[in-house]
C-alpha positions, 0 to 999 in steps of 0.5 A: 650399314657403314657410315660411308655407305650412309653418306654415299646413299645421302649424296646419291639421293641429293644428286638425283633430287637435284637432277629431278628438280632441274628436269621438272623445271624445264620451261622456256627460259631453260630451253632458250639458255642452252640454245643461245649458248650455241647461237651464231649469226646464221642459226640459233641451233647447235651445228649438226654433224654430217647431213641430217637429211641423209637417213631420210634419203634412204626411205625407199621401202614399199611400206614406210613408217616412223615411230615417235618415241617421246619418253621411256615406255617399256619395250614398246618403242622397240617392240612395235618396229619389230612387230611392223617388220614381222607382220609385213614379212608374214604378209609378203614383204621382206624386212629390208624392203620396208622403211622404218625410222624411230625418232628418239626425242624429249626424255627418250633420248637416253636410249641413243647413248652408251652405257657409260653415260647411263652410269655416270649421269644416272639416266635411269632415274633422270629420264625415269627409265626402268630396267625391263627385268628388275623394274628398277631405274635402269643402270645401263641402256637396256636396249643396246645389245640386250642381255638377257634377250627379251622374251615375249609370251606367245613369241619367245625370244624377240630381237628388239635391241637397237643393234638388232633392229638396225641389223633389220634395217631400222634407222634411229635418230635423236633430237639435238634440241633435247640433247642440248636442253637435258645436258644443260639441266644435268650440267647445272645440277652437277655444277659442270659446264653445259657445253662440255656435258653436251659434247660428252653426250654427243660423243657417247651416241651409239653407232648408227644413231643420227643426230637431227636438228629436232625430233619434230623436224625428223617426224616432218621429214619422215612423213614427207617421204611417205611414212605413216606416223605411229606414237610409241610413247 
């Protein structure tokens, strides 16, 4: 191995180690600091673009469910919403006559963001998210426009990419508190400005992913609208 390759590998391990140490150290002080950075006299939380209630106004389906995704958990945060839709269709309720919400919170928030951020911040290692095929830390968002498609034994190709689920009417939202906390941890580990990193992460949210004040706030709103709760990992 060439010397520069060894140096690159060492730098990469050091970078990932710093991120992992920072993420593991998340506690009250770590959470409070980034929230205080965005505080104003009216609210201790970052401002949410648009109306965070908007997606919950669209929960009007015959059958309603919210999936709580707290961490990467293989294909399940995305396969289970599709199974819900397929089995309801098989029992007489067309996909778009149902209401399905997926809440991405805690360390599942990486799935709300575009590939360029996965590469730059090494989200696969930072969030411990495996590539479903290689079983190695993912180098991109495996569930955004997946290629190759997902093959499930007994079913064949199953469209469980985020974009494919959105086409079936599934709504996705992401926790602003987690975005603030994890972006601050990443910024500290990389010697960057926390506000700038958070701004970059928010700008890199996928189309149709709605920021909400917090994941638990979203779960509460969905259940108020009659959604059954399912833990997705």
